[in-house]
PADRENLO-191587 format. One record per residue (C-alpha): x, y, z; residue in one letter; residue number from 0. Coordinates in pm, 1 decimal, padded with zeros to 6 digits, always signed. Example, Ala and Ser with C-alpha at 12.3 -4.5 7.8 and 13.67 -1.06 7.14 Angstrom:
REM PADRENLO-191587
SITE          u          v          w   resn   resi
SITE   +01230.0   -00450.0   +00780.0      A      0
SITE   +01367.0   -00106.0   +00714.0      S      1
//
This chain:
REM PADRENLO-191587
SITE          u          v          w   resn   resi
SITE   +03932.5   +02168.1   -00286.4      M      0
SITE   +04252.0   +02341.0   -00397.0      A      1
SITE   +04257.2   +02568.0   -00697.5      K      2
SITE   +04292.4   +02379.5   -01023.8      G      3
SITE   +04173.7   +02048.2   -00883.2      Q      4
SITE   +03863.2   +01878.7   -01012.9      T      5
SITE   +03652.4   +01635.3   -00823.5      S      6
SITE   +03663.8   +01279.6   -00945.9      Q      7
SITE   +03336.5   +01095.9   -01002.2      P      8
SITE   +03261.0   +00819.0   -00758.1      V      9
SITE   +03334.9   +00486.3   -00922.3      K     10
SITE   +03089.5   +00207.7   -00862.3      R     11
SITE   +03181.1   -00152.1   -00853.0      S     12
SITE   +03059.8   -00313.8   -01176.4      P     13
SITE   +02909.5   -00598.1   -00975.4      S     14
SITE   +02696.5   -00362.8   -00768.9      R     15
SITE   +02462.9   -00137.3   -00961.4      S     16
SITE   +02221.7   -00066.9   -00676.3      A     17
SITE   +02271.7   +00243.1   -00467.7      E     18
SITE   +02404.8   +00198.9   -00117.0      S     19
SITE   +02192.9   +00309.6   +00177.5      D     20
SITE   +02437.8   +00596.3   +00233.3      E     21
SITE   +02387.8   +00723.4   -00121.4      E     22
SITE   +02012.9   +00696.7   -00082.8      I     23
SITE   +02022.2   +00870.9   +00256.1      A     24
SITE   +02223.1   +01160.1   +00115.5      S     25
SITE   +01949.0   +01220.4   -00140.2      A     26
SITE   +01680.1   +01257.4   +00125.3      L     27
SITE   +01791.3   +01595.2   +00264.3      C     28
SITE   +01889.9   +01899.3   +00057.3      N     29
SITE   +02170.0   +01988.6   +00297.4      H     30
SITE   +02280.1   +01633.5   +00380.3      D     31
SITE   +02225.1   +01696.0   +00749.1      V     32
SITE   +01951.0   +01439.4   +00802.0      A     33
SITE   +02087.0   +01192.5   +01052.7      D     34
SITE   +02211.8   +00893.5   +00854.1      C     35
SITE   +02076.8   +00659.3   +01119.8      A     36
SITE   +01730.8   +00813.2   +01084.6      L     37
SITE   +01750.4   +00805.2   +00705.5      A     38
SITE   +01866.5   +00443.8   +00725.1      G     39
SITE   +01570.1   +00366.2   +00947.7      T     40
SITE   +01332.4   +00526.7   +00696.1      A     41
SITE   +01492.3   +00324.9   +00415.4      I     42
SITE   +01457.3   +00006.0   +00620.1      R     43
SITE   +01089.0   +00081.6   +00698.6      W     44
SITE   +01012.0   +00120.9   +00330.4      V     45
SITE   +01221.0   -00179.3   +00226.2      R     46
SITE   +01044.6   -00399.6   +00483.9      E     47
SITE   +00700.3   -00267.8   +00387.8      G     48
SITE   +00641.6   -00120.5   +00734.7      R     49
SITE   +00588.0   +00234.5   +00599.3      R     50
SITE   +00499.4   +00385.3   +00263.8      T     51
SITE   +00750.0   +00627.4   +00112.8      P     52
SITE   +00513.7   +00912.7   +00202.6      Q     53
SITE   +00491.1   +00802.8   +00566.8      E     54
SITE   +00868.4   +00767.5   +00593.9      A     55
SITE   +00923.5   +01115.7   +00445.9      V     56
SITE   +00665.9   +01264.7   +00683.1      A     57
SITE   +00869.4   +01127.7   +00974.3      R     58
SITE   +01195.0   +01261.7   +00828.3      L     59
SITE   +01038.7   +01607.6   +00795.0      I     60
SITE   +00954.4   +01607.9   +01166.1      Q     61
SITE   +01309.3   +01528.3   +01272.7      I     62
SITE   +01546.5   +01676.8   +01010.4      C     63
SITE   +01733.9   +01963.9   +01178.9      P     64
SITE   +01749.3   +02183.1   +00867.8      C     65
SITE   +01386.4   +02129.9   +00769.1      G     66
SITE   +01484.8   +02146.1   +00403.3      E     67
SITE   +01374.3   +01806.3   +00281.8      I     68
SITE   +01265.7   +01802.8   -00082.4      D     69
SITE   +00950.7   +01598.1   -00031.1      V     70
SITE   +00898.9   +01504.7   -00395.6      R     71
SITE   +01259.2   +01391.6   -00438.8      R     72
SITE   +01261.4   +01198.7   -00109.8      A     73
SITE   +00936.4   +01020.2   -00198.4      V     74
SITE   +01074.7   +00941.5   -00544.2      R     75
SITE   +01396.2   +00797.5   -00395.4      V     76
SITE   +01209.4   +00588.2   -00137.7      L     77
SITE   +00965.0   +00471.1   -00404.5      E     78
SITE   +01266.0   +00332.8   -00596.4      R     79
SITE   +01372.6   +00153.5   -00276.5      V     80
SITE   +01021.2   +00010.2   -00238.0      R     81
SITE   +01004.9   -00110.3   -00600.8      R     82
SITE   +01349.3   -00271.4   -00574.8      A     83
SITE   +01247.2   -00452.4   -00255.0      A     84
SITE   +00927.7   -00576.6   -00418.0      L     85
SITE   +01119.4   -00694.9   -00723.8      A     86
SITE   +01363.3   -00888.4   -00503.6      R     87
SITE   +01079.9   -01051.9   -00312.4      S     88
SITE   +00906.4   -01153.4   -00635.4      G     89
SITE   +00583.6   -00957.7   -00578.4      R     90
//
């Protein structure tokens, strides 16, 4: 960023309050180097009920190249994904 410039906040569409998978994936790794495809897979596992947030994070830890995953934050983020999926399904 050039001197004197400020970053603009990301504007969300008013019709879409839920986070996108990309936003969720970026929260899973401290350095944002976790492969987005892998993070997307972990999100999908949790959303579909195939893995718990803890199981999905354990898999991310094994594969993330930087090894700097904040486990508590990643579990918290995936738990939000799980709760949202359950709410949508009516459980």
